N, C-alpha and C positions, 0 to 999 in steps of 0.2 A: 526565323532568321533577323524577324523585324524588329528585336530589338536588338538587336549589333548597330543598324541601322540608326536606330532613336539614339542609342548610345555615341555611336564612329558616327556624324552624320556625313563626311567624305568618302564613306562609303555607298553612296546613294547610286552613282552610276556603275558600279560593280557590278557582275553576278557573282552571289555569295554559296559557295560549292558546300561548305565544311565549317563547325567552329568543333575545336578539339582542345577542352580543358587539361590539362595533366602537372600537377606539384602546384609551381608557382606559376606557369607560364598558360596562355591562352592562344592558338594558331588558329587563323581566319583564313580557309583556302577560297582566293575568289581570282575572279575571269576578266578582264575588259571585253566590252561589248562589241567593239569594235568593227565593224564591218568592210571597212575600207581605207586605203591612207593614199597619201601624196607623199611620190617619190624630194625628194631634198632637194636630189639634181634636174631637175627636170619638170616636177610639178605637175606630172600627170598621176592621175587619181586612179586607184588600181583595185579590183576588186579580187584579185589572184592568191591567196594563203599561200606562203612561201614556210613557213612554220610555225614551233611558237619556244618560248622560253619562260618558265621560272625567275622573277626576282624577289629576294627576302626580304621586308623593308619590317624593319622595330617600329612600332608604332606606340601612342602613349601608353600610360599604365591603365590598368581597367581595374577601380575595385582591389587595387594592389597588386595584380596578378601581371607578369611582362605580356604584352600580347605582340604577337607578332605575326605579319601578311607573307602571307605566300601569294604573289598574286602573276594568276598565268596573262602573257605580252603575248600577242600574235607578230605575228612579222606579214608581210607584203609584196610581191616582185611588182616592179615596172616593169610593163608590159610593153612600152613602147622602146625604152634601153637593152628589154632581153640581159636584165641583171634582176640578183638580190635587192632592191628596194631597202632593205631588212639591214642595212650594213647602218648598226647601229649608229655611226658617226655621220651617217650621212642624210639616213631619213628610214620609212618606214614602220620600224616599230613603233607602235602607241601603246603609252601606258595614259593615265586620265592623270594631266598635272594636277589635281589639286589633290592625289592620292600619294602620285609617285614622281617628283619634279623631277623634271628632267636632267641627262649627267654628261659634262665631255660635250665638244663642239655637236651642232645639230639637233644633241638631244634625243631621246630614248628614253 
């Protein structure tokens, strides 16, 4: 996996799980290493996992191959408010901004 990090240095902070080459495409399965997140509504930090989801992102071409990054992102629950802090519009879902820029109000 070191070759992938050497060619795509913005993936350094991720846990690389698999690289699959098929035809003209390369799929990289990766996950964030986030272990806690702050609630966007109240700012409380939480390590209580609510769940996760996969974002699929097109990346730069690599040796003529299209690259798809399947990024698993963790979602956390706000322990103070007893509601999912994982509401992507408010907080909790954290992907590495160097890999996957935030989208919509509040990021995610």
